[in-house]
All heavy atoms as a GROMACS GRO file, in nm:
protein
  543
    1GLY      N    1   8.813  14.183  12.775
    1GLY     CA    2   8.873  14.140  12.653
    1GLY      C    3   8.782  14.043  12.579
    1GLY      O    4   8.673  14.010  12.624
    2SER      N    5   8.827  13.999  12.468
    2SER     CA    6   8.749  13.905  12.390
    2SER      C    7   8.778  13.762  12.436
    2SER      O    8   8.880  13.735  12.498
    2SER     CB    9   8.779  13.919  12.241
    2SER     OG   10   8.912  13.879  12.214
    3ALA      N   11   8.689  13.675  12.407
    3ALA     CA   12   8.704  13.534  12.444
    3ALA      C   13   8.654  13.448  12.330
    3ALA      O   14   8.550  13.384  12.339
    3ALA     CB   15   8.628  13.506  12.572
    4PRO      N   16   8.729  13.445  12.220
    4PRO     CA   17   8.682  13.371  12.103
    4PRO      C   18   8.659  13.222  12.128
    4PRO      O   19   8.576  13.162  12.061
    4PRO     CB   20   8.791  13.394  11.998
    4PRO     CG   21   8.908  13.444  12.072
    4PRO     CD   22   8.858  13.508  12.198
    5LYS      N   23   8.726  13.165  12.227
    5LYS     CA   24   8.706  13.022  12.252
    5LYS      C   25   8.566  12.992  12.306
    5LYS      O   26   8.522  12.879  12.303
    5LYS     CB   27   8.812  12.967  12.346
    5LYS     CG   28   8.808  13.021  12.487
    5LYS     CD   29   8.922  12.962  12.568
    5LYS     CE   30   8.923  13.018  12.709
    5LYS     NZ   31   9.034  12.964  12.787
    6TYR      N   32   8.496  13.095  12.354
    6TYR     CA   33   8.360  13.076  12.406
    6TYR      C   34   8.252  13.113  12.304
    6TYR      O   35   8.134  13.101  12.334
    6TYR     CB   36   8.340  13.158  12.534
    6TYR     CG   37   8.433  13.116  12.645
    6TYR    CD1   38   8.524  13.205  12.699
    6TYR    CD2   39   8.429  12.987  12.695
    6TYR    CE1   40   8.609  13.167  12.801
    6TYR    CE2   41   8.514  12.947  12.797
    6TYR     CZ   42   8.603  13.038  12.849
    6TYR     OH   43   8.688  12.999  12.950
    7LYS      N   44   8.292  13.155  12.187
    7LYS     CA   45   8.197  13.197  12.084
    7LYS      C   46   8.095  13.087  12.055
    7LYS      O   47   8.130  12.972  12.030
    7LYS     CB   48   8.270  13.234  11.956
    7LYS     CG   49   8.179  13.281  11.846
    7LYS     CD   50   8.255  13.312  11.720
    7LYS     CE   51   8.159  13.352  11.611
    7LYS     NZ   52   8.226  13.371  11.483
    8GLY      N   53   7.967  13.125  12.062
    8GLY     CA   54   7.859  13.034  12.029
    8GLY      C   55   7.824  12.932  12.137
    8GLY      O   56   7.734  12.852  12.118
    9LYS      N   57   7.894  12.936  12.249
    9LYS     CA   58   7.869  12.838  12.355
    9LYS      C   59   7.770  12.888  12.460
    9LYS      O   60   7.722  12.810  12.542
    9LYS     CB   61   8.000  12.797  12.422
    9LYS     CG   62   8.094  12.724  12.327
    9LYS     CD   63   8.220  12.683  12.396
    9LYS     CE   64   8.312  12.612  12.296
    9LYS     NZ   65   8.438  12.573  12.358
   10GLY      N   66   7.742  13.017  12.460
   10GLY     CA   67   7.645  13.072  12.556
   10GLY      C   68   7.693  13.070  12.699
   10GLY      O   69   7.612  13.060  12.790
   11VAL      N   70   7.824  13.079  12.721
   11VAL     CA   71   7.876  13.074  12.857
   11VAL      C   72   7.948  13.202  12.900
   11VAL      O   73   7.986  13.215  13.016
   11VAL     CB   74   7.971  12.953  12.878
   11VAL    CG1   75   7.897  12.823  12.861
   11VAL    CG2   76   8.092  12.961  12.786
   12ALA      N   77   7.967  13.295  12.809
   12ALA     CA   78   8.037  13.419  12.844
   12ALA      C   79   7.946  13.506  12.931
   12ALA      O   80   7.827  13.518  12.907
   12ALA     CB   81   8.076  13.494  12.717
   13SER      N   82   8.005  13.565  13.033
   13SER     CA   83   7.928  13.649  13.124
   13SER      C   84   7.903  13.787  13.062
   13SER      O   85   7.996  13.852  13.016
   13SER     CB   86   8.004  13.667  13.256
   13SER     OG   87   7.938  13.758  13.339
   14PRO      N   88   7.779  13.832  13.065
   14PRO     CA   89   7.748  13.965  13.011
   14PRO      C   90   7.765  14.076  13.113
   14PRO      O   91   7.737  14.192  13.085
   14PRO     CB   92   7.602  13.951  12.969
   14PRO     CG   93   7.544  13.856  13.069
   14PRO     CD   94   7.656  13.758  13.096
   15VAL      N   95   7.813  14.044  13.233
   15VAL     CA   96   7.819  14.144  13.340
   15VAL      C   97   7.904  14.264  13.302
   15VAL      O   98   7.865  14.379  13.323
   15VAL     CB   99   7.868  14.080  13.473
   15VAL    CG1  100   7.887  14.186  13.581
   15VAL    CG2  101   7.770  13.974  13.520
   16ALA      N  102   8.021  14.241  13.246
   16ALA     CA  103   8.108  14.353  13.208
   16ALA      C  104   8.044  14.442  13.103
   16ALA      O  105   8.054  14.565  13.109
   16ALA     CB  106   8.243  14.302  13.160
   17ALA      N  107   7.975  14.381  13.008
   17ALA     CA  108   7.908  14.460  12.904
   17ALA      C  109   7.796  14.544  12.964
   17ALA      O  110   7.778  14.661  12.928
   17ALA     CB  111   7.853  14.369  12.795
   18VAL      N  112   7.722  14.487  13.058
   18VAL     CA  113   7.614  14.561  13.123
   18VAL      C  114   7.673  14.673  13.208
   18VAL      O  115   7.622  14.786  13.210
   18VAL     CB  116   7.524  14.468  13.207
   18VAL    CG1  117   7.421  14.546  13.285
   18VAL    CG2  118   7.455  14.365  13.116
   19ALA      N  119   7.782  14.645  13.279
   19ALA     CA  120   7.848  14.748  13.360
   19ALA      C  121   7.899  14.861  13.270
   19ALA      O  122   7.888  14.979  13.307
   19ALA     CB  123   7.962  14.687  13.440
   20ALA      N  124   7.951  14.827  13.153
   20ALA     CA  125   7.996  14.930  13.059
   20ALA      C  126   7.879  15.016  13.012
   20ALA      O  127   7.894  15.138  12.996
   20ALA     CB  128   8.067  14.865  12.940
   21CYS      N  129   7.764  14.954  12.994
   21CYS     CA  130   7.644  15.032  12.959
   21CYS      C  131   7.608  15.129  13.071
   21CYS      O  132   7.566  15.242  13.046
   21CYS     CB  133   7.526  14.940  12.929
   21CYS     SG  134   7.545  14.848  12.777
   22GLY      N  135   7.627  15.084  13.195
   22GLY     CA  136   7.603  15.172  13.310
   22GLY      C  137   7.695  15.293  13.307
   22GLY      O  138   7.652  15.405  13.333
   23MET      N  139   7.821  15.270  13.274
   23MET     CA  140   7.915  15.382  13.264
   23MET      C  141   7.875  15.477  13.151
   23MET      O  142   7.887  15.599  13.163
   23MET     CB  143   8.057  15.330  13.243
   23MET     CG  144   8.114  15.264  13.366
   23MET     SD  145   8.286  15.214  13.345
   23MET     CE  146   8.264  15.050  13.278
   24MET      N  147   7.826  15.419  13.041
   24MET     CA  148   7.784  15.501  12.928
   24MET      C  149   7.666  15.590  12.965
   24MET      O  150   7.666  15.709  12.937
   24MET     CB  151   7.748  15.414  12.808
   24MET     CG  152   7.699  15.494  12.688
   24MET     SD  153   7.639  15.391  12.553
   24MET     CE  154   7.492  15.321  12.626
   25VAL      N  155   7.565  15.532  13.030
   25VAL     CA  156   7.447  15.613  13.063
   25VAL      C  157   7.483  15.718  13.169
   25VAL      O  158   7.426  15.827  13.169
   25VAL     CB  159   7.324  15.529  13.104
   25VAL    CG1  160   7.277  15.442  12.990
   25VAL    CG2  161   7.348  15.447  13.227
   26ASP      N  162   7.579  15.688  13.256
   26ASP     CA  163   7.626  15.788  13.351
   26ASP      C  164   7.692  15.904  13.276
   26ASP      O  165   7.664  16.021  13.303
   26ASP     CB  166   7.724  15.725  13.450
   26ASP     CG  167   7.765  15.820  13.561
   26ASP    OD1  168   7.677  15.893  13.613
   26ASP    OD2  169   7.884  15.822  13.596
   27TYR      N  170   7.776  15.871  13.181
   27TYR     CA  171   7.843  15.973  13.100
   27TYR      C  172   7.741  16.059  13.024
   27TYR      O  173   7.761  16.178  13.006
   27TYR     CB  174   7.939  15.906  13.001
   27TYR     CG  175   8.007  16.002  12.908
   27TYR    CD1  176   8.115  16.079  12.952
   27TYR    CD2  177   7.963  16.018  12.777
   27TYR    CE1  178   8.178  16.168  12.866
   27TYR    CE2  179   8.025  16.108  12.691
   27TYR     CZ  180   8.132  16.183  12.736
   27TYR     OH  181   8.192  16.272  12.652
   28LEU      N  182   7.631  15.998  12.984
   28LEU     CA  183   7.527  16.070  12.912
   28LEU      C  184   7.435  16.150  13.004
   28LEU      O  185   7.337  16.209  12.960
   28LEU     CB  186   7.444  15.972  12.828
   28LEU     CG  187   7.522  15.905  12.714
   28LEU    CD1  188   7.438  15.796  12.649
   28LEU    CD2  189   7.567  16.007  12.611
   29GLY      N  190   7.466  16.149  13.134
   29GLY     CA  191   7.391  16.231  13.228
   29GLY      C  192   7.278  16.161  13.301
   29GLY      O  193   7.199  16.224  13.369
   30GLU      N  194   7.269  16.031  13.285
   30GLU     CA  195   7.163  15.953  13.350
   30GLU      C  196   7.218  15.883  13.474
   30GLU      O  197   7.227  15.760  13.480
   30GLU     CB  198   7.104  15.853  13.251
   30GLU     CG  199   7.038  15.916  13.131
   30GLU     CD  200   6.912  15.995  13.166
   30GLU    OE1  201   6.849  15.966  13.270
   30GLU    OE2  202   6.877  16.086  13.091
   31ALA      N  203   7.253  15.963  13.575
   31ALA     CA  204   7.317  15.910  13.695
   31ALA      C  205   7.228  15.809  13.769
   31ALA      O  206   7.278  15.710  13.822
   31ALA     CB  207   7.358  16.023  13.788
   32ARG      N  208   7.098  15.835  13.774
   32ARG     CA  209   7.009  15.742  13.846
   32ARG      C  210   7.003  15.607  13.777
   32ARG      O  211   7.004  15.502  13.842
   32ARG     CB  212   6.870  15.803  13.860
   32ARG     CG  213   6.868  15.919  13.960
   32ARG     CD  214   6.732  15.976  13.978
   32ARG     NE  215   6.647  15.877  14.044
   32ARG     CZ  216   6.515  15.885  14.050
   32ARG    NH1  217   6.452  15.986  13.995
   32ARG    NH2  218   6.445  15.793  14.112
   33ALA      N  219   6.995  15.607  13.645
   33ALA     CA  220   6.994  15.481  13.570
   33ALA      C  221   7.126  15.406  13.590
   33ALA      O  222   7.127  15.284  13.609
   33ALA     CB  223   6.967  15.507  13.422
   34ALA      N  224   7.236  15.479  13.586
   34ALA     CA  225   7.367  15.418  13.607
   34ALA      C  226   7.376  15.356  13.746
   34ALA      O  227   7.428  15.245  13.763
   34ALA     CB  228   7.477  15.521  13.586
   35ALA      N  229   7.323  15.425  13.845
   35ALA     CA  230   7.325  15.374  13.982
   35ALA      C  231   7.242  15.246  13.994
   35ALA      O  232   7.281  15.153  14.066
   35ALA     CB  233   7.275  15.480  14.079
   36ARG      N  234   7.130  15.241  13.925
   36ARG     CA  235   7.047  15.119  13.927
   36ARG      C  236   7.123  15.001  13.869
   36ARG      O  237   7.115  14.889  13.920
   36ARG     CB  238   6.917  15.140  13.849
   36ARG     CG  239   6.813  15.217  13.925
   36ARG     CD  240   6.684  15.229  13.847
   36ARG     NE  241   6.624  15.098  13.825
   36ARG     CZ  242   6.552  15.066  13.719
   36ARG    NH1  243   6.530  15.155  13.624
   36ARG    NH2  244   6.499  14.946  13.707
   37ILE      N  245   7.192  15.024  13.760
   37ILE     CA  246   7.268  14.916  13.696
   37ILE      C  247   7.378  14.869  13.790
   37ILE      O  248   7.393  14.748  13.814
   37ILE     CB  249   7.326  14.963  13.560
   37ILE    CG1  250   7.213  14.988  13.460
   37ILE    CG2  251   7.427  14.862  13.506
   37ILE    CD1  252   7.255  15.059  13.334
   38GLU      N  253   7.454  14.962  13.845
   38GLU     CA  254   7.564  14.926  13.936
   38GLU      C  255   7.512  14.852  14.059
   38GLU      O  256   7.568  14.750  14.100
   38GLU     CB  257   7.639  15.052  13.978
   38GLU     CG  258   7.761  15.023  14.060
   38GLU     CD  259   7.841  15.148  14.092
   38GLU    OE1  260   7.828  15.249  14.023
   38GLU    OE2  261   7.918  15.142  14.190
   39LYS      N  262   7.404  14.902  14.117
   39LYS     CA  263   7.347  14.839  14.236
   39LYS      C  264   7.295  14.700  14.205
   39LYS      O  265   7.313  14.605  14.282
   39LYS     CB  266   7.235  14.926  14.292
   39LYS     CG  267   7.177  14.876  14.422
   39LYS     CD  268   7.076  14.974  14.478
   39LYS     CE  269   7.018  14.926  14.609
   39LYS     NZ  270   6.920  15.022  14.663
   40SER      N  271   7.232  14.683  14.089
   40SER     CA  272   7.179  14.552  14.049
   40SER      C  273   7.290  14.449  14.037
   40SER      O  274   7.279  14.337  14.089
   40SER     CB  275   7.104  14.563  13.917
   40SER     OG  276   6.990  14.643  13.930
   41ILE      N  277   7.396  14.486  13.971
   41ILE     CA  278   7.510  14.394  13.954
   41ILE      C  279   7.570  14.362  14.090
   41ILE      O  280   7.597  14.245  14.121
   41ILE     CB  281   7.615  14.453  13.858
   41ILE    CG1  282   7.559  14.459  13.716
   41ILE    CG2  283   7.744  14.372  13.862
   41ILE    CD1  284   7.645  14.537  13.618
   42ALA      N  285   7.590  14.464  14.173
   42ALA     CA  286   7.649  14.441  14.306
   42ALA      C  287   7.563  14.346  14.389
   42ALA      O  288   7.616  14.254  14.453
   42ALA     CB  289   7.667  14.574  14.378
   43LEU      N  290   7.433  14.367  14.389
   43LEU     CA  291   7.344  14.280  14.468
   43LEU      C  292   7.350  14.136  14.420
   43LEU      O  293   7.348  14.043  14.501
   43LEU     CB  294   7.200  14.332  14.463
   43LEU     CG  295   7.174  14.461  14.541
   43LEU    CD1  296   7.034  14.515  14.509
   43LEU    CD2  297   7.191  14.438  14.690
   44LEU      N  298   7.356  14.116  14.290
   44LEU     CA  299   7.362  13.980  14.236
   44LEU      C  300   7.494  13.912  14.272
   44LEU      O  301   7.497  13.792  14.301
   44LEU     CB  302   7.342  13.982  14.085
   44LEU     CG  303   7.199  14.014  14.040
   44LEU    CD1  304   7.195  14.044  13.892
   44LEU    CD2  305   7.105  13.900  14.075
   45LEU      N  306   7.603  13.987  14.272
   45LEU     CA  307   7.732  13.929  14.308
   45LEU      C  308   7.740  13.902  14.458
   45LEU      O  309   7.789  13.796  14.500
   45LEU     CB  310   7.846  14.021  14.263
   45LEU     CG  311   7.865  14.029  14.112
   45LEU    CD1  312   7.960  14.143  14.077
   45LEU    CD2  313   7.915  13.897  14.056
   46ILE      N  314   7.693  13.996  14.539
   46ILE     CA  315   7.697  13.978  14.685
   46ILE      C  316   7.612  13.858  14.727
   46ILE      O  317   7.652  13.780  14.814
   46ILE     CB  318   7.650  14.107  14.756
   46ILE    CG1  319   7.755  14.216  14.739
   46ILE    CG2  320   7.621  14.082  14.904
   46ILE    CD1  321   7.707  14.356  14.774
   47SER      N  322   7.496  13.843  14.665
   47SER     CA  323   7.406  13.732  14.700
   47SER      C  324   7.450  13.599  14.641
   47SER      O  325   7.391  13.496  14.670
   47SER     CB  326   7.264  13.764  14.652
   47SER     OG  327   7.259  13.759  14.509
   48LYS      N  328   7.550  13.604  14.555
   48LYS     CA  329   7.603  13.484  14.486
   48LYS      C  330   7.504  13.427  14.384
   48LYS      O  331   7.521  13.314  14.339
   48LYS     CB  332   7.645  13.375  14.584
   48LYS     CG  333   7.749  13.418  14.685
   48LYS     CD  334   7.884  13.429  14.622
   48LYS     CE  335   7.989  13.452  14.731
   48LYS     NZ  336   8.106  13.515  14.685
   49LYS      N  337   7.401  13.503  14.349
   49LYS     CA  338   7.313  13.458  14.240
   49LYS      C  339   7.393  13.453  14.110
   49LYS      O  340   7.367  13.370  14.024
   49LYS     CB  341   7.192  13.550  14.226
   49LYS     CG  342   7.095  13.535  14.343
   49LYS     CD  343   6.977  13.626  14.328
   49LYS     CE  344   6.884  13.610  14.448
   49LYS     NZ  345   6.774  13.706  14.443
   50ILE      N  346   7.488  13.544  14.098
   50ILE     CA  347   7.591  13.534  13.995
   50ILE      C  348   7.718  13.500  14.073
   50ILE      O  349   7.776  13.584  14.139
   50ILE     CB  350   7.608  13.666  13.916
   50ILE    CG1  351   7.480  13.700  13.839
   50ILE    CG2  352   7.726  13.654  13.820
   50ILE    CD1  353   7.485  13.831  13.765
   51PRO      N  354   7.759  13.371  14.070
   51PRO     CA  355   7.867  13.326  14.156
   51PRO      C  356   8.006  13.377  14.120
   51PRO      O  357   8.092  13.387  14.206
   51PRO     CB  358   7.860  13.174  14.146
   51PRO     CG  359   7.783  13.145  14.024
   51PRO     CD  360   7.696  13.263  13.996
   52SER      N  361   8.028  13.408  13.995
   52SER     CA  362   8.158  13.461  13.953
   52SER      C  363   8.140  13.533  13.820
   52SER      O  364   8.034  13.524  13.756
   52SER     CB  365   8.261  13.350  13.940
   52SER     OG  366   8.232  13.269  13.828
   53LEU      N  367   8.244  13.601  13.779
   53LEU     CA  368   8.236  13.677  13.654
   53LEU      C  369   8.294  13.603  13.535
   53LEU      O  370   8.294  13.655  13.425
   53LEU     CB  371   8.310  13.811  13.672
   53LEU     CG  372   8.249  13.904  13.774
   53LEU    CD1  373   8.335  14.029  13.790
   53LEU    CD2  374   8.107  13.942  13.737
   54ASP      N  375   8.341  13.484  13.556
   54ASP     CA  376   8.404  13.413  13.444
   54ASP      C  377   8.309  13.311  13.380
   54ASP      O  378   8.198  13.288  13.429
   54ASP     CB  379   8.535  13.347  13.486
   54ASP     CG  380   8.519  13.245  13.597
   54ASP    OD1  381   8.408  13.191  13.615
   54ASP    OD2  382   8.618  13.219  13.666
   55ALA      N  383   8.355  13.251  13.275
   55ALA     CA  384   8.272  13.158  13.198
   55ALA      C  385   8.243  13.029  13.272
   55ALA      O  386   8.156  12.953  13.232
   55ALA     CB  387   8.339  13.128  13.064
   56SER      N  388   8.313  13.005  13.383
   56SER     CA  389   8.290  12.882  13.459
   56SER      C  390   8.193  12.903  13.575
   56SER      O  391   8.190  12.824  13.669
   56SER     CB  392   8.424  12.826  13.511
   56SER     OG  393   8.482  12.917  13.602
   57SER      N  394   8.113  13.009  13.569
   57SER     CA  395   8.019  13.040  13.678
   57SER      C  396   7.905  12.940  13.688
   57SER      O  397   7.837  12.934  13.789
   57SER     CB  398   7.960  13.180  13.658
   57SER     OG  399   7.868  13.180  13.550
   58GLY      N  400   7.882  12.864  13.582
   58GLY     CA  401   7.771  12.769  13.581
   58GLY      C  402   7.644  12.829  13.523
   58GLY      O  403   7.545  12.759  13.506
   59LEU      N  404   7.647  12.958  13.494
   59LEU     CA  405   7.530  13.025  13.434
   59LEU      C  406   7.553  13.046  13.285
   59LEU      O  407   7.664  13.081  13.244
   59LEU     CB  408   7.508  13.163  13.499
   59LEU     CG  409   7.465  13.166  13.643
   59LEU    CD1  410   7.464  13.310  13.692
   59LEU    CD2  411   7.328  13.105  13.660
   60SER      N  412   7.448  13.029  13.209
   60SER     CA  413   7.459  13.062  13.067
   60SER      C  414   7.455  13.214  13.052
   60SER      O  415   7.414  13.287  13.143
   60SER     CB  416   7.344  12.999  12.989
   60SER     OG  417   7.221  13.063  13.023
   61THR      N  418   7.496  13.261  12.937
   61THR     CA  419   7.490  13.404  12.908
   61THR      C  420   7.347  13.454  12.924
   61THR      O  421   7.322  13.558  12.985
   61THR     CB  422   7.541  13.431  12.765
   61THR    OG1  423   7.673  13.377  12.752
   61THR    CG2  424   7.541  13.578  12.732
   62ARG      N  425   7.252  13.380  12.870
   62ARG     CA  426   7.111  13.419  12.878
   62ARG      C  427   7.061  13.421  13.023
   62ARG      O  428   6.995  13.515  13.065
   62ARG     CB  429   7.023  13.327  12.794
   62ARG     CG  430   6.875  13.367  12.798
   62ARG     CD  431   6.790  13.280  12.707
   62ARG     NE  432   6.835  13.284  12.570
   62ARG     CZ  433   6.797  13.374  12.480
   62ARG    NH1  434   6.715  13.469  12.512
   62ARG    NH2  435   6.842  13.368  12.357
   63ALA      N  436   7.095  13.318  13.100
   63ALA     CA  437   7.050  13.312  13.240
   63ALA      C  438   7.106  13.429  13.320
   63ALA      O  439   7.034  13.490  13.400
   63ALA     CB  440   7.090  13.180  13.303
   64CYS      N  441   7.231  13.460  13.299
   64CYS     CA  442   7.293  13.572  13.368
   64CYS      C  443   7.227  13.702  13.328
   64CYS      O  444   7.195  13.786  13.412
   64CYS     CB  445   7.443  13.574  13.338
   64CYS     SG  446   7.536  13.691  13.437
   65GLY      N  447   7.203  13.721  13.200
   65GLY     CA  448   7.134  13.841  13.151
   65GLY      C  449   6.993  13.852  13.207
   65GLY      O  450   6.948  13.962  13.244
   66ASP      N  451   6.924  13.739  13.216
   66ASP     CA  452   6.789  13.739  13.273
   66ASP      C  453   6.790  13.779  13.420
   66ASP      O  454   6.703  13.853  13.466
   66ASP     CB  455   6.723  13.602  13.255
   66ASP     CG  456   6.686  13.571  13.112
   66ASP    OD1  457   6.686  13.664  13.027
   66ASP    OD2  458   6.657  13.453  13.083
   67LEU      N  459   6.890  13.731  13.495
   67LEU     CA  460   6.903  13.770  13.636
   67LEU      C  461   6.922  13.921  13.648
   67LEU      O  462   6.861  13.986  13.733
   67LEU     CB  463   7.021  13.697  13.701
   67LEU     CG  464   7.000  13.553  13.741
   67LEU    CD1  465   7.133  13.489  13.781
   67LEU    CD2  466   6.901  13.542  13.855
   68ILE      N  467   7.009  13.974  13.565
   68ILE     CA  468   7.035  14.119  13.569
   68ILE      C  469   6.909  14.196  13.534
   68ILE      O  470   6.875  14.295  13.601
   68ILE     CB  471   7.152  14.156  13.475
   68ILE    CG1  472   7.282  14.093  13.525
   68ILE    CG2  473   7.166  14.308  13.465
   68ILE    CD1  474   7.397  14.101  13.427
   69THR      N  475   6.837  14.152  13.433
   69THR     CA  476   6.714  14.219  13.392
   69THR      C  477   6.611  14.220  13.504
   69THR      O  478   6.551  14.325  13.535
   69THR     CB  479   6.654  14.151  13.267
   69THR    OG1  480   6.751  14.156  13.162
   69THR    CG2  481   6.527  14.220  13.222
   70ARG      N  482   6.593  14.106  13.568
   70ARG     CA  483   6.497  14.099  13.680
   70ARG      C  484   6.540  14.187  13.797
   70ARG      O  485   6.459  14.255  13.859
   70ARG     CB  486   6.477  13.954  13.726
   70ARG     CG  487   6.388  13.874  13.633
   70ARG     CD  488   6.342  13.743  13.695
   70ARG     NE  489   6.451  13.651  13.723
   70ARG     CZ  490   6.505  13.567  13.634
   70ARG    NH1  491   6.458  13.564  13.510
   70ARG    NH2  492   6.604  13.486  13.668
   71GLN      N  493   6.669  14.186  13.826
   71GLN     CA  494   6.720  14.268  13.937
   71GLN      C  495   6.702  14.416  13.906
   71GLN      O  496   6.666  14.494  13.993
   71GLN     CB  497   6.866  14.235  13.965
   71GLN     CG  498   6.921  14.299  14.090
   71GLN     CD  499   6.856  14.244  14.215
   71GLN    OE1  500   6.849  14.123  14.236
   71GLN    NE2  501   6.810  14.331  14.302
   72LEU      N  502   6.728  14.454  13.782
   72LEU     CA  503   6.708  14.595  13.743
   72LEU      C  504   6.564  14.638  13.764
   72LEU      O  505   6.539  14.752  13.806
   72LEU     CB  506   6.747  14.615  13.596
   72LEU     CG  507   6.893  14.642  13.568
   72LEU    CD1  508   6.919  14.629  13.418
   72LEU    CD2  509   6.934  14.778  13.618
   73SER      N  510   6.472  14.549  13.736
   73SER     CA  511   6.330  14.581  13.755
   73SER      C  512   6.295  14.599  13.902
   73SER      O  513   6.204  14.675  13.935
   73SER     CB  514   6.242  14.471  13.695
   73SER     OG  515   6.260  14.463  13.556
   74ALA      N  516   6.367  14.532  13.989
   74ALA     CA  517   6.336  14.535  14.132
   74ALA      C  518   6.408  14.648  14.207
   74ALA      O  519   6.362  14.691  14.312
   74ALA     CB  520   6.375  14.402  14.196
   75VAL      N  521   6.518  14.696  14.153
   75VAL     CA  522   6.600  14.796  14.223
   75VAL      C  523   6.546  14.936  14.203
   75VAL      O  524   6.510  14.975  14.092
   75VAL     CB  525   6.746  14.788  14.174
   75VAL    CG1  526   6.826  14.909  14.218
   75VAL    CG2  527   6.812  14.663  14.222
   76GLN      N  528   6.540  15.008  14.313
   76GLN     CA  529   6.502  15.150  14.310
   76GLN      C  530   6.623  15.233  14.352
   76GLN      O  531   6.703  15.187  14.431
   76GLN     CB  532   6.385  15.177  14.405
   76GLN     CG  533   6.261  15.095  14.375
   76GLN     CD  534   6.201  15.131  14.240
   76GLN    OE1  535   6.194  15.247  14.204
   76GLN    NE2  536   6.161  15.030  14.165
   77THR      N  537   6.632  15.353  14.301
   77THR     CA  538   6.742  15.442  14.344
   77THR      C  539   6.688  15.559  14.422
   77THR      O  540   6.573  15.587  14.423
   77THR     CB  541   6.822  15.495  14.224
   77THR    OG1  542   6.734  15.560  14.134
   77THR    CG2  543   6.899  15.386  14.157
   0.00000   0.00000   0.00000
């Protein structure tokens, strides 16, 4: 859902948006890319590098996105 109270504060988690992109690329026939996205998010959550999915995780939106980007680069399918 939307979270207008967090607008402009840089604290909203981008994980759901990235996961939705994974679903989109899967729907478009890119199953390997979708698997990389899903695996990257799962690894970050399991390792607690992303401690939670809410705005009180302690990570900024940018920091969380950067973690996902780095993990995506490291994950192979």
